[in-house]
C-alpha positions as CSV (number, residue, x, y, z in Angstrom):
1,M,-1.2,-198.7,144.0
2,H,1.2,-201.4,142.8
3,A,3.3,-203.4,145.3
4,N,6.5,-201.5,144.3
5,E,4.8,-198.1,144.8
6,F,3.5,-199.2,148.2
7,K,6.9,-200.5,149.2
8,Q,8.5,-197.2,148.3
9,K,5.9,-195.3,150.3
10,L,6.4,-197.7,153.2
11,Y,10.1,-197.0,153.3
12,T,9.6,-193.3,153.3
13,S,6.5,-192.7,155.4
14,H,6.7,-193.0,159.2
15,G,2.9,-192.7,159.4
16,L,2.4,-195.6,157.0
17,Q,4.9,-197.7,159.0
18,L,2.9,-197.0,162.2
19,I,-0.3,-198.2,160.4
20,V,1.3,-201.4,159.4
21,A,2.9,-201.9,162.8
22,G,-0.5,-201.2,164.4
23,L,-2.2,-203.8,162.3
24,A,0.5,-206.4,163.2
25,R,0.1,-205.6,166.9
26,L,-3.6,-206.1,166.7
27,V,-3.1,-209.6,165.3
28,E,0.1,-210.6,167.2
29,S,-0.4,-209.1,170.6
30,E,-4.1,-208.3,171.0
31,G,-5.6,-211.5,169.6
32,Y,-7.6,-210.1,166.6
33,S,-7.8,-212.1,163.5
34,P,-6.6,-210.4,160.3
35,Q,-10.2,-210.1,159.2
36,E,-11.1,-208.4,162.5
37,A,-8.1,-206.1,162.2
38,F,-9.3,-205.0,158.8
39,K,-12.8,-204.4,160.1
40,L,-11.2,-202.1,162.7
41,V,-9.4,-200.3,159.9
42,E,-12.8,-199.7,158.2
43,A,-14.4,-198.5,161.4
44,T,-11.4,-196.2,162.0
45,K,-11.7,-194.7,158.4
46,Q,-15.4,-194.1,158.9
47,N,-14.9,-192.5,162.3
48,T,-11.9,-190.3,161.6
49,F,-12.4,-189.1,158.0
50,H,-14.1,-185.8,158.8
51,S,-11.5,-184.9,161.4
52,L,-8.7,-185.7,159.1
53,A,-10.3,-183.7,156.3
54,E,-10.5,-180.7,158.7
55,I,-6.9,-181.1,159.7
56,G,-6.0,-181.3,156.0
57,R,-7.8,-178.1,155.2
58,E,-6.0,-176.4,158.0
59,V,-2.6,-177.4,156.6
60,G,-3.5,-176.4,153.1
61,W,-4.6,-179.8,151.5
62,K,-7.4,-179.4,149.0
63,E,-10.3,-181.8,148.7
């Protein structure tokens, strides 16, 4: 995704705004380094993917 595409999605997606704000909070307020924050993102992806896929199927998203 190009920077302009991301910027447009960021302006229109409250969920994406929360992700970015959460990352900023991890670094600014909770003392994580940017590298540690991104490691947490990876762990979050691994630990939530199946639940999110199940939710997606329930709302009609197709894998």
